[in-house]
C-alpha positions as CSV (number, residue, x, y, z in Angstrom):
1,M,131.5,37.8,202.2
2,S,134.7,35.7,200.7
3,E,137.5,36.2,203.1
4,L,141.2,35.4,203.0
5,R,143.8,34.6,205.7
6,V,147.6,33.5,205.1
7,F,149.3,31.9,207.9
8,D,153.2,30.6,208.2
9,E,153.0,27.1,208.6
10,A,154.5,26.9,212.0
11,D,152.4,30.1,213.4
12,S,148.4,29.5,213.3
13,A,147.8,31.8,216.0
14,R,148.7,35.1,213.7
15,A,147.6,35.5,210.2
16,R,149.7,37.6,207.6
17,V,147.5,38.3,205.5
18,H,143.8,39.2,206.5
19,T,141.6,40.6,203.4
20,R,137.8,40.6,202.7
21,E,139.0,42.3,199.0
22,F,138.0,39.9,196.4
23,D,141.1,41.7,194.1
24,T,143.4,41.2,196.8
25,I,142.0,37.7,197.3
26,R,142.3,36.7,193.9
27,R,145.8,38.0,193.4
28,E,147.1,36.5,196.8
29,L,146.0,32.9,195.6
30,G,147.0,33.8,192.0
31,E,150.6,34.1,192.9
32,V,150.6,30.5,194.2
33,G,148.4,28.9,191.5
34,I,145.1,29.0,192.5
35,R,142.4,30.3,190.6
36,F,139.7,32.3,192.2
37,E,136.7,33.9,190.5
38,R,133.4,34.9,190.9
39,W,130.3,33.8,188.9
40,E,126.3,34.9,188.5
41,A,123.4,33.2,187.9
42,S,121.8,33.3,184.7
43,R,119.0,33.2,186.6
44,P,117.0,33.3,190.1
45,L,117.2,30.2,191.6
46,A,114.8,29.2,194.3
47,P,116.2,27.6,197.5
48,G,116.8,23.9,197.0
49,A,117.0,24.1,193.1
50,S,117.3,21.1,191.9
51,Q,120.8,19.8,190.1
52,D,119.6,20.4,186.6
53,E,118.0,23.8,187.6
54,V,121.4,24.9,189.3
55,L,123.7,24.1,186.2
56,A,121.1,25.1,183.8
57,A,121.9,28.6,185.9
58,Y,125.2,28.8,185.6
59,Q,125.3,26.8,182.2
60,A,127.5,29.3,180.1
61,P,130.2,29.6,182.7
62,V,130.4,26.1,183.7
63,R,130.8,25.1,179.9
64,R,134.0,27.7,179.3
65,L,135.3,26.1,182.4
66,M,135.2,22.6,180.9
67,E,136.1,23.3,177.7
68,E,139.0,25.2,178.6
69,R,140.3,23.2,181.3
70,G,138.8,19.6,180.0
71,L,137.1,19.0,182.3
72,Q,134.7,15.5,182.3
73,S,132.3,15.6,184.1
74,V,130.2,18.0,186.9
75,D,127.6,17.7,189.8
76,V,126.1,19.6,192.2
77,L,126.3,18.9,196.0
78,G,123.8,20.0,198.8
79,M,124.4,20.0,202.4
80,V,121.9,21.1,205.3
81,P,122.6,21.4,208.8
82,D,120.8,18.3,210.2
83,H,122.0,15.8,207.7
84,P,122.4,12.5,208.8
85,Q,126.0,11.7,207.7
86,R,127.4,15.2,208.0
87,E,130.0,14.8,211.2
88,A,131.2,12.0,208.9
89,M,131.3,14.0,205.9
90,R,133.2,17.0,207.5
91,A,135.9,14.2,208.8
92,K,136.4,12.8,205.3
93,F,137.7,16.3,204.5
94,L,139.6,17.3,207.4
95,E,142.8,15.7,206.7
96,E,145.6,17.0,204.6
97,H,145.4,15.5,201.0
98,T,146.1,15.7,197.2
99,H,144.4,15.1,193.9
100,S,145.6,13.8,190.9
101,E,143.0,16.6,189.2
102,D,142.4,20.3,190.0
103,E,139.4,20.6,193.0
104,V,137.1,23.0,191.2
105,R,134.3,24.0,194.1
106,F,131.6,27.0,193.0
107,F,129.7,27.9,195.5
108,V,126.0,28.4,194.4
109,E,124.8,29.5,198.1
110,G,126.3,29.1,201.9
111,Q,129.7,28.9,202.4
112,G,132.7,26.2,203.6
113,L,136.4,27.0,204.2
114,F,139.6,26.0,202.0
115,C,142.5,25.5,203.2
116,I,145.4,25.2,201.2
117,H,149.3,24.4,202.3
118,K,151.5,25.7,199.8
119,A,155.0,27.3,199.8
120,G,155.3,27.6,203.6
121,R,152.2,28.8,204.2
122,V,148.7,28.0,204.7
123,F,145.9,30.1,202.9
124,F,142.6,29.7,205.0
125,V,140.1,30.7,202.1
126,L,136.4,31.3,203.4
127,C,134.3,30.9,199.9
128,E,131.1,31.7,199.9
129,K,127.7,32.6,197.4
130,G,129.4,33.3,193.9
131,D,133.1,31.9,194.4
132,L,134.7,29.8,192.3
133,I,138.1,27.9,193.3
134,S,140.4,25.6,191.8
135,V,143.6,24.1,194.0
136,P,145.6,22.5,191.2
137,D,146.5,19.1,191.0
138,G,149.1,17.6,193.8
139,T,148.3,20.9,196.3
140,P,148.2,19.3,199.8
141,H,144.7,20.8,201.3
142,W,141.8,20.2,203.5
143,F,138.3,21.1,203.3
144,D,136.1,22.4,206.5
145,M,132.5,22.7,205.9
146,G,131.9,23.3,209.7
147,P,130.0,21.9,212.3
148,R,126.4,22.4,210.8
149,P,127.1,22.6,207.1
150,S,124.8,25.0,204.8
151,F,125.9,24.9,201.2
152,T,125.3,23.9,197.4
153,A,128.2,23.9,195.1
154,I,128.9,22.9,191.7
155,R,131.7,20.1,191.6
156,L,134.0,20.1,188.3
157,F,136.0,16.9,187.5
158,T,138.7,15.8,185.2
159,N,138.0,11.9,186.7
160,K,134.4,10.9,185.6
161,E,134.6,9.1,189.0
162,G,134.9,12.3,190.7
163,W,136.9,13.0,194.0
164,I,139.8,10.7,194.8
165,A,141.8,12.2,197.6
166,R,145.2,11.1,198.8
167,M,146.5,11.3,202.2
168,T,149.4,13.2,203.3
169,G,149.5,11.9,206.6
170,D,150.8,14.9,208.0
171,D,149.1,16.3,211.0
172,I,149.1,20.0,210.1
173,A,145.4,20.3,209.6
174,S,144.8,19.7,213.4
175,R,147.2,22.6,214.3
176,F,144.9,25.1,212.3
177,P,141.4,26.3,213.7
178,R,138.2,25.0,212.6
179,L,135.1,26.6,211.0
180,E,133.2,27.0,213.9
């Protein structure tokens, strides 16, 4: 189940908001310009479905979002708990960074934790199956897939080269809990 915790940026010990209620999550994130939606597949997907099968099952919402936002490319990323590069991949996303385009992710299965640093707060958004999140360009954030990642996500990009990050140099991510 999706979850939102909102912290003051200087206090990682106590969440000001803690909810699993979808409408509250969407409202809280929407107030700071973060899009949060739920999508459903048009057909059942077997575990380990191919990129083509995943994209076919979500063709209508993917196409709608691409047309609405001018997105140019899409792919599917899958991570499994025994992936040989899981530690390096996790570390790559754990530092606070920004992008010159929105970071748009849809969770087909599994989970991941987006941590967004905005308006003096840190928003912990645990995304799970069916969740779409769009972090606006220029917004400082980090992503934690956990020590044994297990997810499949559709990634949508404006830049055809895909994910390009600019590290902020702020150590804030190290002061907040990890997905364990």
